[in-house]
C-alpha positions in Angstrom: -2.2 44.5 227.8 0.9 46.6 227.3 2.5 46.5 223.8 5.8 44.7 224.1 7.5 47.3 222.0 6.5 50.1 224.4 9.5 51.9 225.9 11.8 50.6 223.1 13.4 52.9 220.7 11.6 53.2 217.4 14.8 52.4 215.5 14.8 49.0 217.2 11.4 48.1 215.8 12.4 49.5 212.4 15.6 47.5 212.4 13.6 44.3 213.2 11.1 45.0 210.5 13.9 45.7 208.0 15.6 42.4 208.9 12.4 40.4 208.4 11.9 42.1 205.0 15.4 41.2 203.9 15.0 37.6 205.1 11.7 37.3 203.3 13.4 38.5 200.1 16.0 35.7 200.5 13.7 32.8 201.2 10.4 33.7 199.5 11.3 35.3 196.2 14.2 33.2 195.0 12.1 31.3 192.5 10.1 34.2 190.9 13.2 36.4 191.2 15.3 34.2 188.9 12.5 33.9 186.2 14.0 36.8 184.1 16.8 34.4 183.3 14.7 32.3 180.9 11.2 33.8 180.5 11.7 36.2 177.5 14.3 33.8 176.0 11.6 31.1 175.9 9.0 33.5 174.4 11.1 34.9 171.6 13.6 32.1 170.9 11.2 29.3 171.5 8.7 27.7 169.2 5.9 30.2 169.6 6.8 32.3 166.6 6.5 35.7 168.3 8.2 38.5 166.3 10.6 40.9 167.9 8.8 43.9 166.5 6.9 46.6 168.4 3.6 44.6 168.5 5.3 41.4 169.7 7.6 42.9 172.3 5.2 45.4 173.8 2.4 42.9 173.8 4.5 40.3 175.7 5.8 42.8 178.2 2.2 44.0 178.8 1.1 40.4 179.3 3.9 39.8 181.8 3.3 43.1 183.7 -0.5 42.6 184.1 0.0 38.9 185.0 2.3 39.9 187.8 -0.2 42.5 188.9 -3.3 40.3 188.8 -1.9 36.9 189.8 0.8 37.8 192.3 -0.1 41.3 193.6 -3.9 41.0 193.8 -4.6 37.3 194.0 -1.7 36.1 196.3 -0.6 39.2 198.2 -3.9 40.9 198.8 -6.2 37.8 199.0 -4.5 34.4 199.4 -2.1 35.6 202.1 -5.2 36.4 204.3 -6.2 32.7 204.3 -3.7 31.8 207.0 -4.3 28.8 209.3 -3.1 30.4 212.6 -0.3 32.1 210.7 0.7 29.1 208.5 0.2 29.0 204.8 0.7 26.5 201.9 -1.6 24.1 200.2 -1.8 21.7 203.3 -2.7 24.6 205.6 -5.3 25.8 203.1 -6.6 22.2 202.8 -7.2 22.1 206.5 -9.1 25.4 206.4 -11.2 24.1 203.4 -12.0 20.9 205.3 -13.1 23.0 208.3 -15.3 25.2 206.0 -17.0 22.3 204.3 -17.8 20.1 207.3 -21.6 20.4 206.7 -21.0 19.2 203.1 -19.3 15.8 203.2 -19.2 15.3 199.4 -17.8 18.7 198.8 -15.2 18.2 201.6 -14.0 14.9 200.1 -13.8 16.5 196.6 -11.7 19.4 197.9 -9.4 17.0 199.8 -8.7 15.2 196.6 -7.9 18.5 194.9 -5.7 19.6 197.7 -3.8 16.3 197.7 -3.2 16.6 194.0 -2.0 20.2 194.4 0.5 19.0 197.0 1.6 16.3 194.7 2.1 18.8 191.9 4.2 20.9 194.3 6.7 18.0 194.5 6.8 18.0 190.7 7.6 21.7 190.8 10.3 21.0 193.4 12.0 18.8 190.9 11.9 21.1 187.9 12.8 24.4 189.6 16.3 23.6 190.6 17.1 22.0 187.2 15.8 24.9 185.1 17.1 27.7 187.4 20.7 26.4 187.7 20.9 25.4 184.0 19.7 28.9 182.9 22.3 30.5 185.1 25.2 28.3 183.9 24.2 28.8 180.3 25.4 32.4 180.7 28.9 30.9 180.1 27.9 30.2 176.5 27.4 34.0 176.0 30.7 34.8 177.7 32.9 32.2 176.0 32.8 30.2 172.8 33.0 26.4 172.8 31.9 25.8 176.4 28.6 24.2 175.5 29.7 20.8 176.6 30.6 22.1 180.1 27.1 23.4 180.9 25.5 20.1 182.0 28.5 18.7 184.0 28.9 22.0 185.9 25.2 22.3 186.5 25.1 18.7 187.9 28.1 19.4 190.2 26.3 22.5 191.6 23.0 20.7 192.1 24.4 17.5 193.6 26.5 19.6 196.0 23.3 21.5 197.0 21.5 18.3 197.9 24.6 16.9 199.7 24.7 19.8 202.2 21.1 19.6 203.1 21.6 17.2 206.0 24.1 19.6 207.6 21.4 22.3 207.7 21.3 25.7 206.0 21.2 28.0 209.1 24.7 29.6 208.5 24.3 29.8 204.7 20.7 31.0 205.1 22.0 34.2 206.8 23.5 35.1 203.4 20.3 34.5 201.4 18.6 37.8 202.2 21.6 40.1 201.4 22.5 38.2 198.2 18.9 38.3 196.9 18.6 42.0 197.8 21.8 42.5 195.7 20.3 40.3 192.9 17.1 42.4 192.7 19.2 45.6 192.8 21.2 44.3 189.8 18.0 43.3 188.0 16.6 46.8 188.4 19.9 48.4 187.4 20.2 46.3 184.2 16.5 47.1 183.4 17.0 50.8 183.8 20.1 50.6 181.6 18.1 49.0 178.8 15.0 51.2 179.2 17.2 54.3 178.8 18.2 53.1 175.4 14.6 52.7 174.2 12.2 54.5 176.6 9.2 53.8 174.3 9.1 50.3 175.8 7.3 51.8 178.8 4.2 52.0 176.6 3.7 48.3 177.6 2.3 49.5 180.9 -0.8 50.2 179.0 -3.1 47.1 179.0 -4.1 48.1 175.4 -0.9 46.3 174.2 -1.8 42.9 175.7 -5.4 43.1 174.3 -3.9 44.2 170.9 -1.6 41.2 171.0 -4.4 38.7 171.4 -6.3 40.4 168.5 -3.2 40.6 166.2 -2.1 37.0 167.1 -5.3 34.9 167.3 -3.5 31.7 166.6 -0.9 32.0 169.4 -2.8 34.3 171.8 -3.7 31.7 174.4 -0.7 29.4 173.7 1.8 32.2 174.5 0.4 32.2 178.1 2.3 28.9 178.4 5.6 30.9 178.2 4.3 34.0 180.0 3.5 31.8 183.1 7.3 31.3 183.5 7.3 34.9 184.9 4.9 33.7 187.7 6.8 30.6 188.9 7.3 30.8 192.6 4.1 32.8 193.3 2.9 29.8 195.4 6.0 30.3 197.6 4.6 33.6 198.9 1.8 31.7 200.6 3.8 28.6 201.5 6.4 30.6 203.4 4.0 32.8 205.2 4.5 30.9 208.5 8.2 31.9 208.6 7.8 35.6 208.1 4.1 36.7 208.3 2.0 38.5 205.7 3.3 42.0 206.1 7.0 41.5 205.5 6.2 39.3 202.4 3.8 41.9 201.0 6.2 44.8 201.7 9.1 43.0 200.1 7.0 42.4 197.0 5.8 45.9 196.5 8.9 47.8 197.6 11.6 45.7 195.9 10.7 42.5 194.0 7.9 43.7 191.8 9.7 47.0 190.7 12.9 45.1 190.0 11.2 42.4 188.0 9.2 44.9 185.9 12.3 47.0 185.2 14.3 44.0 184.1 11.7 42.6 181.8 11.2 46.0 180.2 15.0 46.4 179.9 15.2 43.1 178.1 12.3 44.2 175.9 14.1 47.4 175.0 17.2 45.4 174.0 15.0 43.2 171.8 13.6 46.2 170.0 17.1 47.5 169.4 18.7 44.1 168.6 16.3 41.3 167.7 19.2 38.8 167.5 19.5 39.2 171.3 16.5 36.9 171.6 18.9 33.9 172.1 19.6 35.1 175.6 18.3 38.6 176.3 19.1 38.6 180.0 22.8 38.1 179.7 23.1 40.2 176.5 21.5 43.1 178.3 24.6 43.4 180.6 27.7 45.2 179.5 30.5 42.9 178.4 32.7 43.7 181.5 29.8 42.7 183.8 29.0 39.4 182.2 31.2 37.0 184.2 30.2 38.6 187.6 26.6 38.4 186.5 27.0 34.7 185.7 28.4 34.1 189.2 25.6 36.1 190.9 23.0 34.4 188.8 24.3 31.0 189.8 24.2 32.0 193.5 20.7 33.3 193.1 19.4 30.2 191.4 21.0 28.0 194.1 19.2 30.1 196.7 15.9 29.7 194.7 16.5 25.9 194.6 17.1 25.8 198.3 13.8 27.5 199.0 11.9 25.0 197.0 13.7 22.0 198.6 13.0 23.4 202.1 9.4 23.9 201.1 9.2 20.2 200.1 10.6 19.2 203.5 8.0 21.3 205.3 5.1 20.0 203.1 6.2 16.5 203.9 6.1 17.1 207.6 2.6 18.6 207.3 1.4 15.7 205.2 2.8 13.1 207.7 1.0 14.9 210.6 -2.2 15.0 208.7 -1.9 11.3 207.9 -1.5 11.4 204.1 2.0 9.9 203.7 3.9 7.3 205.8 6.0 8.5 208.7 9.6 9.3 207.8 12.6 10.2 209.9 12.7 14.0 210.3 16.0 15.5 211.4 16.1 19.0 212.9 19.1 21.0 211.6 18.8 24.0 213.9 18.4 24.3 217.7 16.8 27.7 217.3 14.5 27.4 214.3 11.8 24.7 214.5 11.0 25.0 210.8 14.6 24.0 209.7 14.3 20.3 209.1 15.8 17.6 206.8 13.9 14.6 205.4 16.4 12.3 203.9 14.0 10.2 201.8 12.6 13.3 200.1 16.1 14.9 199.6 17.5 11.9 197.8 14.4 11.3 195.7 14.5 15.0 194.6 18.2 14.8 193.8 17.7 11.7 191.6 14.8 13.4 189.8 16.7 16.7 189.3 19.8 14.9 187.9 17.6 12.9 185.5 15.8 16.0 184.3 19.1 17.9 183.6 20.5 14.9 181.7 17.3 14.1 179.9 16.4 17.7 178.8 19.9 19.1 178.4 19.0 22.8 178.4 16.8 25.4 180.2 14.9 25.9 176.9 13.9 22.3 176.7 13.0 22.2 180.4 10.8 25.3 179.9 8.5 23.1 177.7 8.0 20.9 180.8 7.6 23.8 183.2 4.3 25.4 183.9 1.9 22.4 184.1 2.6 21.8 187.8 2.7 25.5 188.6 -0.6 26.4 187.0 -2.3 23.3 188.3 -1.3 24.2 191.8 -2.4 27.8 191.3 -5.8 26.6 190.0 -6.3 24.3 193.0 -5.3 27.0 195.4 -8.1 29.2 193.9 -10.6 26.4 194.3 -9.7 25.8 197.9 -9.7 29.5 198.8 -13.1 29.8 197.2 -14.6 27.4 199.7 -12.8 29.3 202.5 -14.1 32.7 201.4 -17.7 31.6 200.8 -18.2 29.2 203.7 -15.7 30.1 206.4 -15.2 33.9 206.0 -18.8 34.5 204.8 -17.5 37.0 202.3 -20.4 39.0 200.8 -21.4 37.5 197.5 -21.2 40.9 195.7 -17.4 40.9 196.4 -16.6 37.2 196.4 -18.2 36.2 193.1 -16.5 38.7 190.8 -13.1 38.3 192.5 -13.2 34.5 192.5 -14.5 34.4 189.0 -11.6 36.6 187.8 -9.1 34.3 189.6 -10.6 31.1 188.1 -10.8 32.6 184.6 -7.1 33.7 184.6 -5.9 30.5 186.3 -7.9 28.3 183.8 -6.5 30.2 180.8 -2.9 29.7 182.1 -3.6 26.0 182.8 -5.2 25.4 179.4 -2.2 27.1 177.7 0.1 24.6 179.5 -1.9 21.5 178.8 -0.3 21.0 175.3 3.1 20.9 177.1 2.2 17.5 178.5 2.9 16.2 175.1 6.1 18.2 174.7 8.0 17.0 177.8 5.6 18.3 180.4 4.3 14.9 181.2 7.1 14.4 183.8 5.6 16.6 186.5 2.1 15.4 185.7 3.2 11.7 186.0 5.1 12.5 189.2 2.0 14.2 190.6 -0.2 11.3 189.7 2.1 8.8 191.2 2.4 10.8 194.5 -1.3 11.4 194.5 -1.9 7.7 194.2 0.5 7.0 197.0 -1.1 9.6 199.3 -4.7 8.4 198.7 -3.7 4.8 199.0 -1.9 5.4 202.3 -4.9 7.4 203.7 -7.5 4.8 202.7 -5.2 1.9 203.8 -4.9 3.4 207.3 -8.7 3.8 207.5 -9.2 0.1 206.5 -6.5 -0.9 209.0 -8.3 0.9 211.8 -11.6 -0.7 210.8 -10.1 -4.2 210.8 -8.6 -3.6 214.2 -12.0 -2.4 215.5 -13.7 -5.6 214.4 -11.9 -7.6 217.0 -11.4 -4.8 219.5 -12.3 -5.5 223.2 -14.2 -2.6 224.9 -12.0 -1.1 227.7 -14.7 -1.2 230.5 -15.2 -4.9 229.9 -11.5 -5.6 230.0 -11.0 -3.6 233.3 -14.0 -5.4 234.9 -12.4 -8.8 234.0 -9.1 -7.6 235.5 -10.9 -6.8 238.7 -12.5 -10.2 238.9 -9.3 -12.1 238.0 -6.4 -9.8 238.8 -3.1 -10.8 237.2 0.4 -10.3 238.7 1.3 -6.6 238.8 4.9 -5.4 238.4 6.4 -2.0 239.2 6.6 0.8 236.8 4.4 2.4 234.1 3.5 0.8 230.8 2.4 3.1 227.9 0.5 1.4 225.1 0.1 3.5 221.9 -3.3 3.0 220.3 -5.4 4.8 217.7 -8.6 4.0 219.7 -9.0 5.5 223.2 -12.0 3.4 224.1 -10.7 -0.1 223.2 -7.9 -2.3 224.4 -4.7 -2.2 222.3 -3.6 -5.5 220.7 -0.2 -5.0 222.3 -1.8 -5.0 225.8 -3.7 -8.2 225.1 -0.6 -9.9 223.6 1.5 -8.8 226.6 -1.0 -10.1 229.1 -1.5 -13.4 227.2 2.2 -14.2 226.8 3.8 -12.6 229.9 0.9 -13.0 232.3 1.7 -9.7 234.0 0.5 -6.0 234.1 2.3 -2.9 235.3 1.2 -1.0 238.3 0.2 1.9 236.0 -1.2 1.2 232.5 -1.5 4.2 230.2 -3.5 3.9 226.9 -2.0 6.7 224.8 -3.6 8.2 221.7 -1.9 10.8 219.6 -4.3 13.1 217.7 -3.1 15.3 214.8 -5.3 18.4 214.6 -6.2 20.5 211.5 -4.3 23.5 212.9 -0.6 24.3 212.8 0.2 24.3 216.6 -1.6 23.3 219.7 -1.1 25.4 222.9 0.6 23.6 225.8 -2.6 23.9 228.0 -4.6 22.0 225.3 -1.9 19.4 224.7 -3.2 16.6 226.8 -6.4 15.0 228.2 -6.2 12.5 231.1 -8.9 10.2 232.4 -8.4 7.8 235.3 -10.4 4.5 235.2 -9.2 3.1 238.5 -7.1 -0.1 239.2 -4.1 1.7 237.7 -5.6 2.3 234.3 -5.4 5.7 232.6 -6.3 7.1 229.3 -4.1 9.9 227.9 -4.9 11.8 224.6 -2.1 14.0 223.2 -2.9 16.7 220.7 -0.4 18.0 218.2 -0.7 20.4 215.3 0.6 19.6 211.8 3.6 22.0 212.4 4.3 20.7 216.0 7.2 18.3 216.8 5.4 15.2 218.1 7.8 14.6 221.0 5.6 12.3 223.1 8.0 11.8 226.2 8.4 15.6 226.4 4.7 16.1 226.2 4.0 13.5 228.9 6.4 15.3 231.3 3.8 18.1 231.3 1.2 15.7 232.5 1.2 16.3 236.3 -0.7 13.5 238.1 0.5 12.1 241.4 -0.5 8.6 240.4 1.5 8.7 237.2 5.3 8.5 237.0 6.8 8.9 233.5 10.4 8.9 234.6 12.6 7.3 231.9 13.8 4.3 233.9 10.3 3.4 235.2 8.5 3.7 231.9 8.2 1.0 229.2 6.6 1.7 225.8 4.6 -1.0 224.0 3.9 -0.6 220.3 1.9 -2.7 217.9 3.4 -3.6 214.5 0.8 -4.6 212.0 1.5 -6.8 209.0 -1.0 -6.4 206.2 -2.1 -9.3 204.0 -3.9 -8.5 200.8 -7.1 -10.5 200.2 -10.2 -10.4 198.0 -12.1 -8.9 200.9 -13.9 -5.7 200.1 -11.6 -2.7 200.7 -9.3 -1.4 198.0 -8.2 -2.8 194.6 -5.8 -5.6 195.1 -2.9 -3.6 193.5 -3.5 -0.8 196.0 -3.7 -3.2 198.9 -0.3 -4.6 197.8 1.1 -1.1 197.5 -0.2 -0.2 200.9 1.3 -3.3 202.5 4.7 -2.4 200.9 4.4 1.2 202.2 3.5 0.1 205.7 6.4 -2.4 205.8 8.9 0.4 204.9 7.3 3.2 206.9 9.3 4.7 209.7 7.7 3.3 212.9 6.3 5.2 215.9 9.5 4.7 217.8 11.5 7.4 216.0 8.6 9.5 214.9 7.4 10.1 218.5 11.0 10.3 219.8 10.6 7.3 222.1 13.7 6.0 224.0 15.2 3.2 222.0 16.1 1.0 225.0 12.6 1.2 226.6 10.4 0.0 223.7 8.8 -3.4 223.1 7.1 -4.1 219.8 4.4 -6.8 219.5 3.2 -7.8 216.0 -0.1 -8.9 214.5 -1.4 -9.9 211.0 -4.4 -8.3 209.4 -6.3 -9.0 206.2 -7.6 -6.0 204.2 
């Protein structure tokens, strides 16, 4: 096969690669790129008691540097990014791979599924805190520039955040084109400020030596592990590298990290450290005090823009995760709006958007400052990082068959570091960090309840299901009146008669000329190729079984998919096709299934779930719903 780039100028390929790199900087690295705003301020101005002397500053800088190298550079960029599910990343894509790897071990598979779901739930908690702490920390720069503006920080932050959520439904395609260049400028400014500080105190470069982080633990045995709870702030957003892999691919993300993001972050942290050695009082806000006075206001403006971009990336990630979870059957169906005719991944989920906005507003009002929010930050991040390592361990050992001499030392190192970071953040649960944990537990409960409830619902439907061959034979012996057109009955079981078909025949005493039993299957892979999209079986007497396969990143447009189903006997033209849906009403009973409170919760979720009509893009004026009651 000829390379598509053959015959094209080399500059064309280079320009495309550079464009992908810039775009990756804008979308992927917004969160971790804004962490210098608050990380060192939390370490030295927080409650940890770290002194701004040589031992303290060099020890913390060394910890940050080697954490960035081990966790981000080695773990995520060199290893985790290779765990792609047909090019897609993120905890749901990794969960699908882990399920595939552990199929021979059902108990292990169920355990990993629970871990993966909890990791996804914690990501939502992270999506609530990131916009709040990022925008607050940027706006707090006004306190350095002006006196007496403290009371304006929260209102201004709320205006910016609410405005960000309000524009989501209009799409971010146009604004997104600015993300890359703005973030490239941001990282350039970070590097320039860092160099400016390092020139003043070049001895700060000694922190590149791992001796200083080891020495810090020896010299500060009481706070050695606890300080990791603040150091982890420098790693927030590392999960985004993996989650956004489907948009850009592994190579642009890795190149952007090593060529721009990592050097800029290290330079800026070391520049702030040099300032602290020179002026310990700067610990109140070392990021802004590192800048010359004439550059302070422009820096506040650029920081605010960068934090809004970082928040946008997390919000978009929550939308994408929601779509994946819906396709995999872990949360109820919601209305998903596409905001771009060109980019399939640009979507808007209203329910998630408004829930995040309310949570972010409450966090800003409740905590009041980025310093207070920092005490709540880290639990969700480190929990997700630890779960990612557990899932990728199963993938490396069981799916990739990585040699044990390589896998065991590497995975042990990942688990040890992640466990230390997580243990350091556990005390934060009692210092305000309970919010993301509670949010994660609530979302985890909702997801597991929905999944188990759907399983019970299918089991109850199966109890009274009529086998399809028996039904067709009865139709042959006593044929009902047939009307023109095609009737499509959506059903979870392809070998049984849908309840909607039985109700229609019982009450209306007619059948259509063509009766299609349609089953939609969500696969544990991102996308399904068009040639594998559908299966068709003809039973005779006008009965057909059609199975449609969609990946968890596919748009489940059922009418569009059926138009690819070329059979002379079937006619899916819009004016000749009627869609029949079943609407189940669940009644909670003492029958064995779930706890009564979970059954009530599932019934409530089912009643408020978005139906198949919108989710499968069915024509509104050609759908008939027939209901049934079920006890679980």
